[in-house]
C-alpha positions as CSV (number, residue, x, y, z in Angstrom):
1,X,-71.2,95.0,11.1
2,X,-69.8,98.5,11.9
3,X,-69.0,99.5,15.5
4,X,-71.0,102.5,16.9
5,X,-69.8,104.9,19.5
6,X,-72.0,107.6,21.1
7,X,-70.4,110.3,23.3
8,X,-72.4,112.7,25.5
9,X,-71.5,116.1,26.9
10,X,-69.9,114.6,30.0
11,X,-67.6,112.4,27.8
12,X,-69.5,109.2,28.6
13,X,-69.0,106.6,25.9
14,X,-71.8,104.3,24.8
15,X,-70.2,101.7,22.6
16,X,-71.8,99.0,20.4
17,X,-68.9,96.9,19.3
18,X,-69.2,94.7,16.3
19,X,-67.0,91.6,16.1
20,X,-64.5,92.2,13.3
21,X,-62.9,89.2,11.5
22,X,-61.3,91.0,8.6
23,X,-59.5,94.3,7.9
24,X,-58.8,96.2,4.7
25,X,-55.3,97.4,3.8
26,X,-53.8,99.4,0.9
27,X,-51.3,97.0,-0.6
28,X,-49.5,97.3,-4.0
29,X,-51.8,100.2,-5.0
30,X,-55.0,98.4,-4.3
31,X,-57.3,97.7,-1.3
32,X,-57.1,94.1,-0.1
33,X,-59.2,92.3,2.5
34,X,-57.2,90.2,4.9
35,X,-58.3,88.0,7.9
36,X,-57.5,89.3,11.4
37,X,-55.7,87.1,13.9
38,X,-58.0,85.9,16.7
39,X,-56.2,88.0,19.3
40,X,-57.2,91.2,17.4
41,X,-60.9,90.3,16.7
42,X,-61.7,90.5,20.5
43,X,-60.3,94.0,20.9
44,X,-62.4,97.2,20.2
45,X,-61.8,99.0,17.0
46,X,-61.1,102.3,18.9
47,X,-59.6,102.9,22.3
48,X,-61.6,105.2,24.6
49,X,-59.1,108.0,24.1
50,X,-59.4,107.7,20.3
51,X,-63.2,107.9,20.6
52,X,-63.0,111.1,22.7
53,X,-60.5,112.6,20.3
54,X,-62.9,112.1,17.4
55,X,-65.8,113.5,19.4
56,X,-63.8,116.6,20.2
57,X,-62.9,117.0,16.5
58,X,-66.6,116.8,15.5
59,X,-67.4,119.5,18.1
60,X,-64.6,121.8,16.8
61,X,-65.8,121.4,13.2
62,X,-69.4,122.2,14.3
63,X,-68.1,125.4,16.0
64,X,-66.1,126.5,13.0
65,X,-68.8,126.0,10.4
66,X,-71.7,127.0,12.6
67,X,-73.8,123.8,12.2
68,X,-73.6,120.0,12.7
69,X,-71.0,118.3,10.5
70,X,-70.5,114.9,8.9
71,X,-66.7,114.3,9.0
72,X,-64.3,111.8,7.6
73,X,-61.2,111.1,9.6
74,X,-58.2,108.8,9.9
75,X,-55.6,107.8,12.6
76,X,-52.1,107.4,11.5
77,X,-49.1,106.9,13.9
78,X,-51.3,107.9,16.8
79,X,-52.3,111.2,15.2
80,X,-55.9,112.0,14.3
81,X,-56.3,113.6,10.8
82,X,-59.4,115.4,9.5
83,X,-60.0,114.4,5.9
84,X,-63.3,116.0,5.1
85,X,-66.1,118.0,6.7
86,X,-69.5,118.7,5.3
87,X,-72.7,120.1,6.8
88,X,-75.5,117.7,7.7
89,X,-78.2,119.4,5.7
90,X,-81.0,117.4,7.3
91,X,-80.1,118.6,10.8
92,X,-82.5,120.9,12.5
93,X,-81.3,124.6,12.8
94,X,-80.1,125.7,16.2
95,X,-83.1,126.8,18.3
96,X,-83.5,128.9,21.4
97,X,-82.9,132.5,22.4
98,X,-81.0,134.5,19.8
99,X,-78.3,136.7,21.3
100,X,-75.9,139.0,19.5
101,X,-72.5,139.8,21.1
102,X,-70.1,142.6,20.0
103,X,-67.0,144.2,21.6
104,X,-66.4,146.9,19.1
105,X,-66.4,149.8,21.6
106,X,-65.9,148.1,24.9
107,X,-62.6,146.6,23.8
108,X,-61.1,150.1,24.2
109,X,-61.8,149.9,27.9
110,X,-61.6,146.1,28.5
111,X,-59.3,144.6,25.9
112,X,-58.3,140.9,26.1
113,X,-58.9,138.8,29.2
114,X,-60.5,140.7,32.1
115,X,-60.5,139.3,35.6
116,X,-63.7,138.4,37.6
117,X,-63.3,141.4,40.0
118,X,-63.3,143.9,37.1
119,X,-66.1,142.2,35.2
120,X,-68.4,142.0,38.2
121,X,-67.7,145.6,39.2
122,X,-68.3,146.8,35.6
123,X,-71.6,144.9,35.4
124,X,-72.7,146.4,38.6
125,X,-71.8,149.9,37.4
126,X,-73.5,149.5,34.0
127,X,-76.7,148.3,35.5
128,X,-76.9,151.1,38.0
129,X,-76.0,154.0,35.7
130,X,-78.3,153.0,32.8
131,X,-81.2,152.3,35.2
132,X,-80.7,155.9,36.2
133,X,-80.4,157.0,32.6
134,X,-83.8,155.6,31.7
135,X,-85.3,157.3,34.7
136,X,-83.8,160.7,33.7
137,X,-85.4,160.4,30.3
138,X,-88.8,159.8,31.8
139,X,-89.3,156.1,31.2
140,X,-91.9,154.9,33.6
141,X,-90.6,152.8,36.6
142,X,-92.8,149.9,35.7
143,X,-91.4,149.7,32.2
144,X,-87.9,149.9,33.5
145,X,-88.7,147.1,36.1
146,X,-90.1,145.0,33.3
147,X,-86.8,145.1,31.5
148,X,-84.8,144.3,34.7
149,X,-83.2,141.3,33.0
150,X,-81.9,143.5,30.1
151,X,-80.3,145.9,32.6
152,X,-78.6,143.0,34.4
153,X,-77.3,141.4,31.1
154,X,-75.8,144.5,29.3
155,X,-72.4,142.9,29.5
156,X,-71.4,139.3,29.0
157,X,-68.1,137.4,29.6
158,X,-66.8,134.8,27.0
159,X,-63.5,133.1,27.6
160,X,-62.6,136.0,30.0
161,X,-63.4,138.7,27.4
162,X,-66.1,141.3,27.9
163,X,-68.8,141.8,25.2
164,X,-71.8,143.9,24.9
165,X,-75.0,141.9,24.8
166,X,-76.6,143.9,22.0
167,X,-80.0,142.3,22.6
168,X,-80.1,144.0,26.0
169,X,-78.8,147.3,24.6
170,X,-81.3,147.5,21.8
171,X,-84.1,146.3,24.2
172,X,-83.3,149.2,26.5
173,X,-83.0,151.7,23.6
174,X,-86.4,150.6,22.4
175,X,-87.9,151.9,25.6
176,X,-87.0,155.4,24.3
177,X,-89.1,157.0,21.6
178,X,-87.6,157.5,18.1
179,X,-86.0,154.0,18.3
180,X,-85.1,154.0,14.6
181,X,-83.1,157.2,14.8
182,X,-81.6,156.6,18.3
183,X,-80.5,153.2,17.1
184,X,-78.4,154.6,14.2
185,X,-76.8,157.2,16.5
186,X,-75.9,154.6,19.1
187,X,-74.4,152.3,16.5
188,X,-72.2,155.2,15.3
189,X,-71.1,156.0,18.8
190,X,-70.4,152.4,19.8
191,X,-68.6,151.7,16.5
192,X,-70.4,148.4,15.8
193,X,-69.4,146.8,12.5
194,X,-73.0,146.0,11.5
195,X,-76.4,147.3,12.2
196,X,-79.3,145.6,14.0
197,X,-80.1,142.2,12.5
198,X,-83.6,141.9,10.9
199,X,-84.6,139.2,13.3
200,X,-83.9,141.3,16.4
201,X,-85.4,144.5,14.8
202,X,-88.7,142.6,14.2
203,X,-88.8,141.6,17.9
204,X,-88.3,145.2,19.2
205,X,-90.2,147.4,16.7
206,X,-93.9,148.1,16.9
207,X,-94.7,149.1,13.3
208,X,-98.5,149.1,13.8
209,X,-100.4,152.4,13.4
210,X,-101.1,152.6,17.1
211,X,-97.5,151.8,17.9
212,X,-96.2,154.6,15.7
213,X,-98.8,157.0,17.2
214,X,-97.7,156.1,20.7
215,X,-94.0,156.5,19.7
216,X,-94.7,160.0,18.3
217,X,-96.5,161.1,21.4
218,X,-93.7,159.7,23.7
219,X,-91.1,161.4,21.4
220,X,-92.8,164.8,22.0
221,X,-92.8,164.3,25.7
222,X,-89.2,163.2,25.7
223,X,-88.1,166.2,23.5
224,X,-89.6,168.6,26.1
225,X,-87.7,166.8,28.9
226,X,-84.5,166.9,26.8
227,X,-85.0,170.6,26.2
228,X,-85.0,171.1,30.0
229,X,-82.1,168.7,30.6
230,X,-80.0,170.5,27.9
231,X,-80.2,173.9,29.7
232,X,-79.4,172.2,33.0
233,X,-76.4,170.3,31.8
234,X,-73.7,172.8,32.6
235,X,-74.9,173.1,36.2
236,X,-75.2,169.3,36.5
237,X,-71.6,168.8,35.3
238,X,-70.4,171.4,37.9
239,X,-72.4,169.6,40.7
240,X,-71.1,166.2,39.5
241,X,-67.5,167.3,39.6
242,X,-68.0,168.8,43.1
243,X,-69.7,165.6,44.4
244,X,-66.9,163.5,42.8
245,X,-64.1,165.5,44.5
246,X,-65.9,165.3,47.8
247,X,-66.6,161.6,47.6
248,X,-63.0,160.7,46.6
249,X,-61.4,162.9,49.2
250,X,-60.1,161.1,52.3
251,X,-58.3,162.5,55.3
252,X,-56.1,159.3,55.4
253,X,-54.3,157.6,52.6
254,X,-56.2,154.4,51.6
255,X,-53.2,152.3,52.7
256,X,-53.7,153.7,56.3
257,X,-57.3,152.6,56.6
258,X,-58.2,149.4,58.5
259,X,-60.5,146.8,57.0
260,X,-63.7,148.2,58.3
261,X,-62.8,151.8,57.2
262,X,-61.9,150.4,53.8
263,X,-65.2,148.7,53.4
264,X,-67.1,151.8,54.6
265,X,-65.2,153.9,52.1
266,X,-66.2,151.6,49.3
267,X,-69.9,151.5,50.3
268,X,-69.8,155.3,50.5
269,X,-68.7,155.4,46.9
270,X,-71.5,153.1,45.9
271,X,-74.0,155.4,47.7
272,X,-72.7,158.8,46.9
273,X,-71.5,158.4,43.3
274,X,-73.1,155.6,41.3
275,X,-76.8,156.8,41.9
276,X,-75.7,160.3,40.8
277,X,-74.1,159.6,37.4
278,X,-76.6,162.0,35.7
279,X,-74.1,164.4,34.1
280,X,-72.0,161.9,32.1
281,X,-75.1,160.0,31.0
282,X,-77.0,163.2,29.8
283,X,-73.8,164.5,28.2
284,X,-73.1,161.2,26.4
285,X,-76.7,161.2,25.1
286,X,-76.4,164.7,23.7
287,X,-72.9,163.9,22.2
288,X,-74.5,161.0,20.4
289,X,-77.4,163.2,19.1
290,X,-75.3,166.2,18.1
291,X,-72.6,164.2,16.4
292,X,-75.2,162.3,14.5
293,X,-77.0,165.5,13.4
294,X,-73.6,167.1,12.4
295,X,-72.8,164.0,10.3
296,X,-76.1,164.3,8.5
297,X,-75.7,168.1,7.9
298,X,-72.2,167.6,6.5
299,X,-73.6,165.1,4.0
300,X,-76.7,167.1,3.1
301,X,-75.6,170.7,3.2
302,X,-71.8,170.5,2.6
303,X,-71.9,167.4,0.3
304,X,-68.9,166.2,2.2
305,X,-69.4,163.2,4.4
306,X,-65.9,163.5,5.8
307,X,-66.1,167.2,6.9
308,X,-67.1,166.4,10.4
309,X,-63.7,164.7,11.1
310,X,-61.9,168.0,11.1
311,X,-64.8,170.1,12.4
312,X,-65.0,168.0,15.6
313,X,-61.6,169.2,16.8
314,X,-62.6,171.2,19.8
315,X,-59.7,173.6,20.0
316,X,-58.5,172.6,23.4
317,X,-59.9,171.9,26.9
318,X,-59.6,168.1,26.7
319,X,-57.7,166.7,29.7
320,X,-56.7,163.6,27.7
321,X,-54.3,165.7,25.6
322,X,-52.5,167.0,28.7
323,X,-50.3,163.9,29.4
324,X,-48.8,164.2,25.9
325,X,-48.2,167.9,26.3
326,X,-46.6,167.4,29.7
327,X,-44.3,164.7,28.3
328,X,-43.3,167.1,25.6
329,X,-42.3,169.7,28.1
330,X,-40.4,167.2,30.3
331,X,-38.6,165.9,27.1
332,X,-37.5,169.5,26.4
333,X,-35.6,169.6,29.7
334,X,-33.6,166.5,28.6
335,X,-32.8,167.4,25.0
336,X,-29.0,167.1,24.5
337,X,-28.5,165.3,27.8
338,X,-27.5,161.9,26.5
339,X,-26.7,160.5,29.9
340,X,-30.3,161.3,31.1
341,X,-31.8,159.9,27.9
342,X,-29.9,156.6,28.4
343,X,-30.8,156.5,32.1
344,X,-34.6,156.9,31.5
345,X,-34.4,154.4,28.7
346,X,-32.7,151.8,30.9
347,X,-35.8,150.5,32.6
348,X,-34.1,150.4,36.1
349,X,-36.8,152.3,38.0
350,X,-35.0,152.2,41.3
351,X,-31.8,153.8,39.9
352,X,-33.8,156.4,38.0
353,X,-35.7,157.4,41.1
354,X,-32.5,157.9,43.0
355,X,-30.9,159.9,40.2
356,X,-33.9,162.2,39.8
357,X,-32.9,163.8,43.1
358,X,-30.0,165.5,41.2
359,X,-32.4,166.9,38.6
360,X,-35.0,168.7,40.7
361,X,-36.9,170.4,37.9
362,X,-37.6,167.1,36.0
363,X,-38.2,165.3,39.3
364,X,-40.9,167.8,40.3
365,X,-42.6,167.5,36.9
366,X,-42.6,163.8,37.0
367,X,-44.0,163.8,40.5
368,X,-46.7,166.2,39.5
369,X,-47.6,164.0,36.5
370,X,-47.9,160.9,38.6
371,X,-50.0,162.7,41.2
372,X,-52.6,163.7,38.6
373,X,-52.3,160.9,36.0
374,X,-51.0,157.8,37.8
375,X,-54.4,156.1,37.3
376,X,-54.4,156.9,33.6
377,X,-52.4,153.8,32.9
378,X,-52.6,151.0,30.3
379,X,-56.1,149.3,30.5
380,X,-57.0,151.9,33.2
381,X,-60.5,150.5,33.8
382,X,-59.2,147.0,34.6
383,X,-58.8,146.9,38.3
384,X,-55.9,144.4,37.9
385,X,-53.8,146.9,35.9
386,X,-50.6,148.2,37.4
387,X,-50.6,152.0,37.7
388,X,-47.8,154.4,36.7
389,X,-47.0,154.8,40.3
390,X,-46.5,151.0,40.5
391,X,-44.3,151.0,37.4
392,X,-43.4,154.4,35.8
393,X,-41.1,152.8,33.2
394,X,-43.4,153.5,30.3
395,X,-43.5,157.2,31.3
396,X,-39.7,157.3,31.6
397,X,-39.3,155.7,28.2
398,X,-41.9,158.1,26.6
399,X,-40.0,161.1,27.9
400,X,-36.6,159.7,26.7
401,X,-38.0,158.9,23.3
402,X,-39.6,162.3,22.9
403,X,-36.3,163.9,23.9
404,X,-34.6,162.2,21.0
405,X,-37.2,163.4,18.5
406,X,-36.0,166.4,16.3
407,X,-37.6,169.6,17.3
408,X,-40.2,170.5,14.7
409,X,-42.0,173.8,14.1
410,X,-45.5,173.8,15.3
411,X,-47.8,173.3,12.3
412,X,-51.5,173.7,12.1
413,X,-53.3,171.3,9.9
414,X,-53.7,173.0,6.5
415,X,-57.2,171.6,6.1
416,X,-59.9,174.2,5.9
417,X,-61.5,174.3,9.4
418,X,-65.0,175.0,8.2
419,X,-65.2,173.6,4.6
420,X,-68.1,175.0,2.7
421,X,-69.8,176.4,5.8
422,X,-69.2,180.1,4.8
423,X,-71.1,179.5,1.6
424,X,-74.3,178.5,3.3
425,X,-77.3,180.8,3.5
426,X,-77.4,182.8,6.8
427,X,-80.0,180.7,8.6
428,X,-78.4,177.4,7.6
429,X,-74.9,178.7,8.5
430,X,-76.1,179.9,11.9
431,X,-77.9,176.5,12.6
432,X,-74.8,174.6,11.4
433,X,-72.5,176.6,13.6
434,X,-74.7,176.0,16.6
435,X,-74.9,172.2,16.0
436,X,-71.1,172.2,15.5
437,X,-70.5,174.1,18.8
438,X,-72.7,171.7,20.7
439,X,-71.1,168.7,19.2
440,X,-67.6,169.9,20.1
441,X,-68.6,170.8,23.6
442,X,-70.3,167.5,24.2
443,X,-67.3,165.6,22.9
444,X,-65.0,167.7,25.1
445,X,-67.1,167.1,28.2
446,X,-67.5,163.4,27.3
447,X,-63.7,162.9,27.4
448,X,-63.2,165.0,30.5
449,X,-66.0,163.2,32.4
450,X,-64.4,159.9,31.4
451,X,-61.3,161.0,33.4
452,X,-63.5,161.2,36.5
453,X,-64.5,157.6,35.8
454,X,-60.8,156.8,35.6
455,X,-60.4,158.4,39.1
456,X,-63.2,156.3,40.5
457,X,-61.8,153.0,39.2
458,X,-58.4,154.1,40.5
459,X,-59.8,154.6,44.0
460,X,-61.7,151.3,43.8
461,X,-58.5,149.5,42.8
462,X,-56.7,150.8,45.9
463,X,-59.6,149.9,48.2
464,X,-59.8,146.3,46.9
465,X,-56.0,145.9,47.2
466,X,-56.3,147.2,50.8
467,X,-58.9,144.5,51.5
468,X,-56.5,142.0,49.8
469,X,-53.7,143.0,52.1
470,X,-55.9,142.2,55.1
471,X,-56.8,138.8,53.6
472,X,-53.1,138.0,53.1
473,X,-52.3,139.0,56.7
474,X,-55.1,136.7,57.9
475,X,-54.0,133.9,55.5
476,X,-57.3,134.0,53.6
477,X,-55.3,134.6,50.4
478,X,-51.7,133.8,49.5
479,X,-51.1,136.8,47.3
480,X,-52.7,140.2,47.3
481,X,-53.3,140.1,43.5
482,X,-55.4,137.0,43.9
483,X,-58.2,139.3,44.9
484,X,-58.7,140.1,41.3
485,X,-59.9,136.5,40.7
486,X,-62.8,136.9,43.1
487,X,-66.1,138.7,42.3
488,X,-67.1,141.9,44.1
489,X,-69.8,140.2,46.2
490,X,-67.4,137.4,47.2
491,X,-64.9,139.9,48.6
492,X,-67.5,142.1,50.4
493,X,-69.4,139.1,51.6
494,X,-66.3,137.6,53.2
495,X,-66.1,140.8,55.3
496,X,-69.8,141.4,56.0
497,X,-70.6,137.8,56.7
498,X,-73.0,137.2,53.7
499,X,-70.8,134.9,51.7
500,X,-71.6,131.2,51.2
501,X,-67.8,130.7,50.6
502,X,-65.2,130.2,53.2
503,X,-62.3,128.9,51.0
504,X,-61.5,132.0,48.9
505,X,-57.9,131.0,48.3
506,X,-58.8,127.8,46.5
507,X,-61.4,129.6,44.4
508,X,-59.0,132.4,43.4
509,X,-56.3,129.9,42.4
510,X,-58.7,127.8,40.3
511,X,-59.9,130.9,38.5
512,X,-56.4,132.2,38.0
513,X,-55.5,129.0,36.2
514,X,-58.7,129.1,34.2
515,X,-58.3,132.7,33.1
516,X,-54.6,132.1,32.2
517,X,-55.9,129.4,29.7
518,X,-58.3,131.9,28.2
519,X,-55.4,134.0,27.0
520,X,-54.7,131.3,24.3
521,X,-58.2,131.6,22.9
522,X,-59.1,133.9,20.1
523,X,-62.7,135.1,19.9
524,X,-64.3,137.0,17.0
525,X,-65.3,140.7,17.6
526,X,-68.9,139.9,16.9
527,X,-70.8,136.6,17.0
528,X,-74.3,135.2,17.6
529,X,-75.5,132.4,19.9
530,X,-78.7,130.5,20.2
531,X,-80.0,128.9,23.4
532,X,-78.1,128.7,26.7
533,X,-74.8,130.5,26.1
534,X,-72.7,127.9,28.0
535,X,-73.5,125.3,25.4
536,X,-74.3,127.5,22.4
537,X,-72.4,127.4,19.1
538,X,-71.0,130.6,17.8
539,X,-72.7,131.2,14.4
540,X,-70.4,134.0,13.0
541,X,-66.7,134.7,13.1
542,X,-64.2,137.2,12.0
543,X,-63.7,137.2,8.2
544,X,-60.5,135.8,6.9
545,X,-58.2,138.7,5.9
546,X,-58.3,139.5,2.2
547,X,-54.9,141.0,1.6
548,X,-55.1,144.2,-0.5
549,X,-52.9,147.2,-1.1
550,X,-55.8,149.5,0.0
551,X,-57.6,149.4,3.3
552,X,-60.6,151.5,4.4
553,X,-61.5,152.7,7.8
554,X,-63.1,155.8,9.4
555,X,-61.2,159.1,9.2
556,X,-60.5,160.4,12.8
557,X,-58.1,163.3,12.3
558,X,-57.4,164.9,8.8
559,X,-53.9,164.9,7.3
560,X,-52.0,162.8,4.8
561,X,-48.9,161.1,6.0
562,X,-46.6,158.4,4.6
563,X,-44.1,156.4,6.5
564,X,-43.2,153.0,8.0
565,X,-45.5,151.3,10.4
566,X,-44.9,149.9,13.8
567,X,-47.5,147.3,14.8
568,X,-47.8,147.4,18.6
569,X,-49.5,144.7,20.7
570,X,-47.9,145.6,24.0
571,X,-47.3,149.4,24.6
572,X,-45.4,148.5,27.8
573,X,-42.5,147.1,25.7
574,X,-43.1,149.1,22.5
575,X,-40.0,150.8,21.0
576,X,-41.6,153.4,18.6
577,X,-39.1,155.3,16.6
578,X,-39.7,158.9,15.7
579,X,-41.8,159.3,12.5
580,X,-43.3,155.8,12.5
581,X,-47.0,155.3,12.1
582,X,-48.4,153.5,15.1
583,X,-50.7,150.5,14.3
584,X,-52.7,148.9,17.1
585,X,-55.7,146.6,17.5
586,X,-57.3,149.0,20.0
587,X,-56.0,151.7,22.3
588,X,-57.0,153.2,25.7
589,X,-55.9,156.4,27.4
590,X,-52.7,154.8,28.6
591,X,-51.4,154.7,25.0
592,X,-51.3,158.5,24.8
593,X,-47.7,158.4,25.9
594,X,-46.8,156.8,22.6
595,X,-48.7,159.3,20.5
596,X,-46.2,162.2,20.5
597,X,-43.6,159.9,18.8
598,X,-45.9,158.8,16.0
599,X,-46.4,160.6,12.7
600,X,-49.8,158.9,12.2
601,X,-52.2,156.4,13.8
602,X,-54.0,153.3,12.5
603,X,-56.4,151.5,14.9
604,X,-58.4,148.3,14.1
605,X,-61.2,149.2,16.5
606,X,-63.0,152.4,17.6
607,X,-65.2,155.1,16.3
608,X,-65.3,158.9,15.8
609,X,-66.0,159.3,19.5
610,X,-63.4,156.8,20.8
611,X,-60.6,158.0,23.0
612,X,-57.9,157.6,20.3
613,X,-59.9,159.6,17.8
614,X,-60.5,162.5,20.2
615,X,-56.9,162.7,21.4
616,X,-55.5,162.4,17.9
617,X,-57.6,165.5,16.9
618,X,-56.3,167.4,19.9
619,X,-52.7,166.5,19.0
620,X,-53.3,167.1,15.3
621,X,-52.1,163.5,14.6
622,X,-53.5,162.1,11.3
623,X,-55.5,159.1,12.3
624,X,-57.8,156.4,10.9
625,X,-59.8,154.1,13.2
626,X,-62.0,151.1,12.6
627,X,-59.6,149.6,9.9
628,X,-60.7,146.0,9.7
629,X,-57.8,143.5,10.5
630,X,-55.1,146.2,10.0
631,X,-52.9,144.5,12.5
632,X,-52.9,141.3,10.4
633,X,-52.8,143.1,7.0
634,X,-49.7,145.1,8.0
635,X,-46.4,144.2,9.6
636,X,-43.8,146.3,11.2
637,X,-41.6,147.9,8.5
638,X,-44.3,148.1,5.9
639,X,-44.6,151.5,4.2
640,X,-48.1,153.0,4.0
641,X,-49.8,156.3,3.2
642,X,-52.9,157.2,5.1
643,X,-55.6,159.9,4.6
644,X,-57.0,160.8,8.0
645,X,-60.0,162.6,6.5
646,X,-61.3,160.0,4.1
647,X,-60.1,156.9,6.1
648,X,-58.2,155.5,3.2
649,X,-54.9,153.6,3.7
650,X,-52.6,152.5,0.9
651,X,-49.8,150.0,1.3
652,X,-46.8,151.2,-0.7
653,X,-43.9,149.3,-2.3
654,X,-40.5,151.0,-2.4
655,X,-40.9,151.5,-6.2
656,X,-44.4,153.0,-5.8
657,X,-43.3,155.2,-2.9
658,X,-40.6,156.7,-5.1
């Protein structure tokens, strides 16, 4: 005579109430059955809100454990309690399309919640440039067209956070010959925590004899094409930079353009730049190849898998190191000037700007910095990010902090710059040095070409804000920043007359509230789904931290350093003291203003080719990246010792440190 309740996905309740005449109570240490009064026998066992609470609890358990659950529960004092949860072993395994999501590398560019405008623009860019990449490498148009869906789904959005759809990435990589080798190089460059799952590998690989023969023939053709592309690369980079400067140049400031001129400027960028992204794509591909080969040679010929960490330092020429160098020079002007140090630390941008008129040399250098690096802000590829011109307080504080740092003698890292290379036979040494030179050059150009991408996103940000100002003037939007909660096609369609929407303001406000709620949701770095993603259950999650005195990551810049850590979640408000080791979940180019104050760097995400690793090597800052859960394993004030070559990190007690 039990009551049954069924709840569907729309919270519709189908109840089969059984008439209850008795109830069981715990009395005097034993369970006793007592009759119910007639007034209670006519009422349902559970109120509708209780039924829905239990249904939600079942769903949450299913998401946590990755399969349907049988739960035991109780309600006491209007609070629902979970007593036990166990898998329903007879339930059928989840079915449907298997998809693998990972944000290992992309979190450096798009950390946390990202607005619809940025996501839709990033998706458009990724599809366009990688379609071009496949064409450059000689993949037939009909094969590219066949994988159109993969190109359109390279990125996904989950609770406002951008993820790589690795199914699409591997599908596109499988179009290239030598899939097995390219796959491992790509995984190293992207910094993914795990390799390709067996289920997905079986779908993509053709291991038949005919399949291997075709792959070998295609590989030969591609190698000949790559040979030609390699010798053209320098000229392509020069042409790309020239085209970029020409496309971004405007006679008027963006703020002076009317709405039609703004739209025309944006369409011109689409036409003149995105279809001609050849140089960064080819360079990134060769960076992936040469760094992969260098890693293999270090293991095989030098018997030192960590040698590449130091060898990859390019010896200069990387634009991403310039902000730190400029900050150091500006700080030198302020050393000993306590009033100026206090002023720049105050956070009152208006008063600082007024006072700088009395310090023309510093004022000129700050203006020069902002003119070149204003768009190199925190989360620079997120269109919603405020630039340094909007809020220069982080730059001011970085200069002030550096000015208080004791002047240290310039020291070169004592690590041998070419360990074991001199002992190689002549031919091996010559080949090794050539591979090393190519790897360094490609990493250098990769970082410098990334800066051009920063400039493109900076110009795009200004153009969309200009459109937003027009919408505010015409009462289409209430606030200019609401434009970030619309997608690209919605904004452009409202101007060009192709949109199905007329009420943009209500849509923007709804999404603004929705995306604000996403900030409370924690998602794992990597997970799987099956079937339609909107209703899919995540089948993997971040591992629970196993606290240990030793952590292991990937060495990014050699050097052994010991000190106290500062865990930074928001660099805008960070107060890093000189000599502390900076610990972060991920970094982007905007974080470089904190690097000069740090004695070392520990990052939870990233790879040998991530921005933080490259800049750390240029600044000779001992660094370890890809340290799992380091921001939860360590807290501010903990003392650690890190080895930037081997990637080892030891947590130290005061007694052990002595």
